C-alpha positions as CSV (number, residue, x, y, z in Angstrom):
1,M,0.0,0.1,0.1
2,K,1.5,3.4,-0.9
3,K,1.7,5.9,1.9
4,S,0.0,9.1,1.6
5,F,1.9,12.4,0.9
6,L,0.7,13.5,4.4
7,T,2.0,10.5,6.1
8,I,5.5,11.0,4.4
9,A,5.4,14.7,5.4
10,L,4.9,13.6,8.7
11,S,7.4,11.3,8.9
12,V,10.1,13.5,7.5
13,A,9.0,16.3,10.0
14,L,9.3,13.9,12.8
15,S,12.8,12.8,11.7
16,F,13.9,16.5,11.3
17,T,12.7,17.1,14.7
18,S,14.6,14.2,16.2
19,Y,17.4,15.2,14.4
20,S,17.2,18.9,15.6
21,A,16.9,17.4,19.2
22,Y,20.0,15.2,18.7
23,A,21.8,18.1,17.2
24,Q,21.1,20.6,19.9
25,K,23.5,20.1,22.9
26,W,24.9,22.4,25.7
27,V,28.3,23.9,25.3
28,G,30.2,26.0,27.8
29,T,30.7,29.4,26.6
30,W,32.1,30.9,29.8
31,T,33.5,29.7,33.1
32,T,35.8,30.4,35.8
33,A,37.5,28.3,37.9
34,Q,36.5,28.0,41.8
35,Q,38.5,28.3,45.2
36,L,37.9,29.3,48.7
37,V,38.1,33.2,48.5
38,E,41.0,34.4,50.8
39,P,40.2,36.7,53.5
40,H,41.8,39.9,51.6
41,N,39.5,39.0,48.7
42,L,36.4,38.7,50.4
43,A,33.4,41.1,49.4
44,P,33.5,44.5,50.8
45,E,31.4,45.4,53.6
46,P,28.6,44.7,54.4
47,G,29.1,41.4,52.5
48,L,27.0,39.1,50.7
49,S,24.6,37.9,53.0
50,G,21.2,39.5,52.5
51,N,22.4,42.1,49.7
52,S,22.8,42.0,45.9
53,I,25.8,41.8,43.7
54,R,26.0,42.2,39.9
55,E,28.7,40.5,38.2
56,I,29.9,41.3,34.5
57,V,31.2,38.3,32.5
58,Q,31.9,38.3,28.6
59,V,30.9,35.0,26.9
60,S,32.6,33.5,23.9
61,V,30.2,31.8,21.5
62,G,26.6,33.0,21.6
63,G,23.3,31.1,21.5
64,E,19.6,31.3,21.9
65,K,19.1,29.0,25.0
66,I,21.2,29.5,28.3
67,R,21.8,28.3,31.6
68,V,23.8,29.6,34.3
69,K,25.9,27.9,37.1
70,F,26.6,28.6,40.6
71,S,28.9,27.0,43.1
72,N,29.2,26.6,46.9
73,E,32.0,24.1,46.5
74,H,34.3,25.4,49.1
75,G,31.2,26.4,51.6
76,K,31.0,24.9,55.2
77,S,27.0,25.7,55.4
78,P,24.2,26.2,52.8
79,L,24.2,29.2,50.4
80,N,20.7,30.7,50.2
81,I,19.7,32.6,47.0
82,K,16.7,34.6,46.9
83,A,16.6,35.4,43.3
84,V,18.9,36.0,40.1
85,E,18.5,38.0,36.9
86,I,20.5,38.4,33.7
87,A,20.7,41.1,31.5
88,I,23.0,42.4,28.8
89,A,25.6,44.7,30.4
90,Q,26.4,48.2,28.9
91,S,30.2,47.6,29.2
92,S,32.7,44.8,29.8
93,G,32.8,45.6,33.4
94,S,33.4,49.3,33.7
95,S,30.0,50.0,35.1
96,A,27.1,48.1,36.6
97,D,24.6,49.4,33.9
98,V,22.5,46.8,31.7
99,K,20.5,47.6,28.5
100,A,16.9,48.5,28.8
101,G,14.5,45.7,28.2
102,T,17.1,42.7,28.5
103,S,16.7,41.7,31.9
104,K,15.3,38.3,32.9
105,S,14.9,36.4,36.0
106,L,16.2,32.9,36.2
107,K,14.5,29.9,37.9
108,F,15.7,26.8,39.7
109,K,13.1,23.7,39.4
110,G,10.6,26.4,38.3
111,K,11.3,28.6,41.5
112,A,12.9,31.9,42.1
113,G,15.4,31.1,44.5
114,V,17.6,28.1,45.5
115,T,19.7,26.9,48.3
116,I,23.0,25.4,47.4
117,E,24.4,22.8,50.0
118,P,28.1,22.9,50.8
119,G,30.3,21.2,48.2
120,K,27.8,21.6,45.6
121,M,27.0,23.5,42.4
122,V,23.7,23.9,40.7
123,A,22.6,24.9,37.2
124,S,19.6,27.3,36.5
125,D,16.5,26.1,34.6
126,A,17.1,26.7,30.7
127,I,15.6,29.8,29.3
128,D,15.5,31.4,25.9
129,Y,17.8,34.3,25.9
130,K,19.7,35.4,22.7
131,L,23.5,36.0,23.3
132,G,25.7,37.3,20.6
133,N,29.5,36.1,20.4
134,R,31.7,37.8,23.2
135,E,28.5,39.2,24.6
136,N,28.8,41.2,28.1
137,V,26.4,39.5,30.5
138,A,25.3,40.8,34.0
139,V,24.5,38.5,36.3
140,T,22.5,39.9,39.6
141,I,22.2,37.7,42.7
142,H,20.0,38.4,45.5
143,Y,21.7,36.6,48.5
144,G,19.7,35.4,51.3
145,E,21.6,34.0,54.6
146,C,25.0,33.0,53.7
147,D,28.3,32.9,55.2
148,N,30.1,36.2,54.4
149,K,33.8,34.7,55.3
150,I,33.9,31.1,53.9
151,V,33.0,32.0,50.3
152,T,33.5,30.0,47.0
153,G,34.8,32.5,44.2
154,H,37.2,33.4,41.7
155,P,39.4,36.4,43.1
156,G,41.2,37.1,39.7
157,S,38.2,38.4,37.9
158,R,40.1,41.3,36.3
159,T,36.4,42.7,35.9
160,T,34.5,45.0,38.3
161,S,31.4,43.5,40.4
162,Y,29.1,45.8,41.9
163,L,27.6,45.2,45.4
164,V,24.5,47.0,47.1
165,E,22.8,46.4,50.7
166,G,19.4,44.6,50.6
167,N,17.6,43.0,47.8
168,S,17.9,45.7,45.2
169,S,18.4,46.3,41.6
170,D,19.7,49.7,42.1
171,F,23.5,49.7,41.5
172,S,24.1,53.4,41.2
173,K,25.7,53.9,44.6
174,A,27.5,50.3,44.7
175,R,30.4,49.4,46.2
176,K,32.9,48.0,43.9
177,T,35.2,44.9,44.2
178,N,37.4,43.1,41.3
179,H,36.2,39.6,42.1
180,W,33.6,37.0,41.3
181,Y,31.7,35.2,43.8
182,T,29.5,32.4,43.5
183,I,28.9,32.4,39.4
184,C,30.8,29.7,37.8
185,G,29.6,29.0,34.3
186,I,27.3,29.7,31.5
187,D,26.2,27.1,28.9
188,V,24.5,27.6,25.8
189,I,22.7,25.4,23.3
190,G,25.1,25.0,20.2
191,N,24.6,23.8,16.9
192,K,26.0,20.5,15.7
193,N,29.3,22.1,15.0
194,T,29.4,24.1,18.5
195,R,32.2,22.7,20.9
196,A,34.8,24.3,23.3
197,V,38.2,24.6,24.3
198,A,39.1,24.3,28.1
199,I,42.3,25.7,29.4
200,L,44.2,24.7,32.6
201,G,46.4,27.3,33.5
202,N,47.8,29.7,36.3
203,S,47.9,33.6,36.5
204,I,49.2,33.8,33.1
205,T,45.9,32.0,31.7
206,D,43.9,34.0,34.4
207,G,45.1,37.2,33.3
208,R,47.3,38.8,35.6
209,G,49.0,41.7,33.8
210,S,45.9,42.0,31.4
211,T,43.9,45.3,31.7
212,T,40.8,45.4,34.2
213,N,37.4,45.6,32.4
214,Q,39.0,45.1,29.0
215,Q,39.0,41.3,28.8
216,D,42.2,41.2,27.0
217,R,43.7,38.0,28.6
218,W,45.4,35.7,26.1
219,P,42.2,33.4,26.1
220,D,40.1,36.5,25.0
221,V,42.2,37.2,22.1
222,F,42.5,33.6,21.1
223,S,38.8,33.4,21.3
224,R,38.2,36.4,19.2
225,S,40.4,35.0,16.6
226,L,38.7,31.6,16.7
227,L,35.4,33.6,15.7
228,A,36.6,35.3,13.2
229,N,37.9,32.4,11.2
230,A,35.1,30.8,9.1
231,K,36.4,27.2,10.0
232,T,36.5,27.7,13.9
233,K,33.8,30.4,14.6
234,D,31.5,27.6,16.4
235,V,34.4,27.0,19.0
236,A,33.9,28.5,22.6
237,V,37.0,29.3,24.8
238,L,36.8,28.2,28.7
239,N,39.5,29.9,30.8
240,L,40.4,27.7,33.9
241,G,43.2,29.5,35.1
242,I,43.8,30.3,38.9
243,G,46.3,32.6,39.8
244,G,49.1,31.1,42.0
245,N,47.9,27.5,41.2
246,C,50.1,24.5,40.9
247,I,49.9,21.4,39.3
248,L,51.5,19.0,42.0
249,R,51.2,20.7,45.4
250,G,50.9,24.1,47.2
251,G,50.0,27.2,45.5
252,L,46.7,28.7,45.5
253,G,43.2,26.9,44.8
254,P,42.9,23.2,44.3
255,T,46.0,21.9,42.5
256,G,45.8,21.4,38.8
257,A,46.0,17.7,38.9
258,T,43.3,17.3,41.4
259,R,40.9,20.0,39.7
260,F,41.5,18.6,36.1
261,T,38.5,16.4,36.1
262,R,36.1,19.1,37.8
263,D,37.5,21.9,35.8
264,I,38.2,20.5,32.4
265,M,36.4,17.0,32.1
266,Q,33.2,18.1,33.7
267,Q,32.6,21.3,31.4
268,E,29.9,20.9,28.5
269,G,31.0,20.3,25.1
270,V,34.7,20.0,25.3
271,K,36.6,18.7,22.5
272,Y,39.9,20.0,23.0
273,V,42.2,20.8,26.2
274,I,45.0,23.0,26.5
275,I,47.3,22.1,29.4
276,F,49.6,25.5,30.1
277,E,50.6,24.9,33.8
278,G,53.8,24.3,35.7
279,I,55.7,27.5,36.3
280,N,54.6,27.9,39.7
281,D,55.9,24.3,40.6
282,L,59.4,24.9,38.9
283,G,59.3,28.2,40.7
284,G,59.0,26.8,44.3
285,S,60.9,23.8,43.3
286,R,63.7,22.5,45.8
287,N,64.9,20.0,43.1
288,G,64.3,20.9,39.4
289,E,64.9,17.4,38.2
290,Q,62.4,15.8,40.4
291,T,59.7,18.5,39.8
292,A,60.0,18.1,36.1
293,N,59.7,14.5,36.2
294,A,56.6,14.7,38.5
295,L,55.2,17.3,36.2
296,I,55.6,15.2,33.0
297,E,53.9,12.2,35.0
298,A,51.0,14.5,36.1
299,Y,50.6,15.6,32.3
300,K,50.3,12.0,31.2
301,K,47.6,11.3,33.6
302,M,45.7,13.9,32.5
303,I,46.2,13.6,28.9
304,A,45.1,9.8,29.3
305,E,42.0,11.1,31.2
306,A,41.0,13.5,28.1
307,H,41.9,10.8,25.5
308,A,39.6,8.3,27.2
309,K,36.9,10.7,26.4
310,G,37.9,11.3,22.6
311,I,39.2,14.8,23.5
312,K,42.4,16.2,22.0
313,V,45.0,17.6,24.2
314,Y,47.5,20.4,23.3
315,G,50.3,21.1,25.5
316,G,51.7,24.9,26.3
317,T,55.4,25.2,26.6
318,I,56.0,26.9,30.0
319,T,57.2,30.4,29.3
320,P,60.7,32.0,30.5
321,F,61.0,33.6,33.8
322,K,65.0,34.9,33.8
323,G,64.5,38.0,36.1
324,N,62.0,36.8,38.5
325,N,62.8,35.4,41.8
326,Y,61.7,32.0,40.5
327,Y,64.6,31.9,38.6
328,T,67.7,29.7,39.4
329,A,70.0,27.5,36.9
330,D,68.5,24.3,38.4
331,H,64.7,25.8,38.0
332,E,65.8,26.6,34.1
333,A,67.1,23.1,33.6
334,A,63.9,21.8,34.7
335,R,61.9,24.2,32.5
336,K,63.9,23.3,29.7
337,K,63.4,19.5,30.4
338,V,59.6,19.9,30.5
339,N,59.4,22.0,27.4
340,T,61.7,19.3,25.6
341,W,59.2,16.7,26.6
342,I,56.1,18.7,25.5
343,R,57.6,19.4,22.1
344,T,59.3,16.2,21.4
345,S,57.4,13.3,23.3
346,G,54.5,12.9,21.0
347,A,52.3,12.6,24.2
348,F,50.5,15.7,23.4
349,D,48.1,15.9,20.2
350,A,50.1,19.1,19.3
351,V,52.2,21.8,21.0
352,I,51.5,25.5,21.6
353,D,54.9,26.9,21.9
354,F,54.3,30.0,24.3
355,D,57.9,30.1,25.1
356,K,59.0,30.5,21.7
357,I,56.2,33.1,21.3
358,I,57.1,35.6,23.7
359,R,60.9,34.8,24.7
360,D,63.6,37.1,23.9
361,S,65.5,35.5,20.9
362,A,68.7,37.1,22.2
363,N,68.2,36.2,25.9
364,P,65.8,33.0,25.5
365,E,65.5,32.5,29.3
366,A,63.8,35.8,29.5
367,L,60.7,37.3,28.3
368,Q,60.8,40.1,25.6
369,K,61.3,43.4,27.5
370,K,58.2,44.9,25.5
371,F,56.0,42.3,27.2
372,L,56.7,42.5,31.0
373,Y,54.2,43.4,33.4
374,E,55.4,45.6,36.1
375,N,58.9,44.6,35.4
376,D,58.5,41.1,37.4
377,W,59.8,39.0,34.4
378,L,57.0,36.5,34.9
379,H,53.8,37.9,33.8
380,P,53.1,39.3,30.2
381,N,51.6,42.6,29.8
382,A,48.5,43.5,27.6
383,E,50.8,43.4,24.6
384,G,52.4,40.1,25.7
385,Y,48.9,38.5,26.0
386,K,47.9,39.8,22.6
387,T,50.8,38.2,20.9
388,M,50.2,34.9,22.9
389,G,46.4,34.7,21.9
390,S,47.3,35.8,18.3
391,G,49.9,33.1,17.9
392,V,47.8,29.9,18.6
393,D,47.4,28.0,15.5
394,L,43.7,28.0,14.8
395,K,44.0,25.0,12.5
396,L,44.2,22.9,15.6
397,F,40.6,23.6,16.2
398,Q,39.1,23.1,12.9
């Protein structure tokens, strides 16, 4: 018996619907690594409890459906949030102003508020909300009762947040603080080509030396390059740098080795990983060769974890630091050993040679002088980050 035209049309429509549903997927477009906020980086008086904060972030790829993530991972008591709104920000952080008509309330399982238990993260319900590439988003959190002293956040925001007393949306007289609290990610529904690259790093990835509220860390520059290229325009960039972080032990925040699963593997839509960390391990080492060997073993474990999920892993060579108090002949020998392994072992799917990109060709153990931030001989300035971000081979992400 022949099928009617209507039957065929319905069959095609249902198939298309099923394919579209399958093709739609969550992909992280912005995130930041969580740590226990140090006392000197806590929110200014009167603190978060019972008050409202507006935090500005700049996403990488856009979308038309989003959800926002919030963390109490390092808290010791429940974190109560009464309500949250998102809006398109008027700037990349220099003001608390938002564009008229863009504010929308988030829900959590249909409710305006949510309580986040210690050690947990929650995502808002998905909402229809159009975001453009590199859009500035304002997330306004109205806190209920919470601990003002033990707080989960990201101190190295390089972006200004705005705090006001009470449950308010008037930020005209807000107190300013250059830190993020509680927010930890934004996901978008992407098309079948949308995917993300997640970067494990320290302060050089976190952006120390970049310009506050200018969003000019090297991952930001890299993101704009991807978006401008037809073959990589659907690639999101997730910056998981923590200032002062180490791969092995010590440093600020959870170590790179212990946070790799949380910060990298649990992000949505990750197809590529860049591991660009180890300089703080070398700088604080008592035995350079032992530290170099331990770093290599840690890299191998992270590579294996990513490869098991079909994710490509690219190794970033450790940048030079002669002139900084990290530098000794032993530490430099260890840096060279690690970089030689990154370049020649074949363990990584490819190498991003940051060392070569910003070192002084006449003095390769040091950064180029024009890239120095406050002459610390460790962190690049905004020009250095522009050079780093522009120097990544986009063919690796096609």
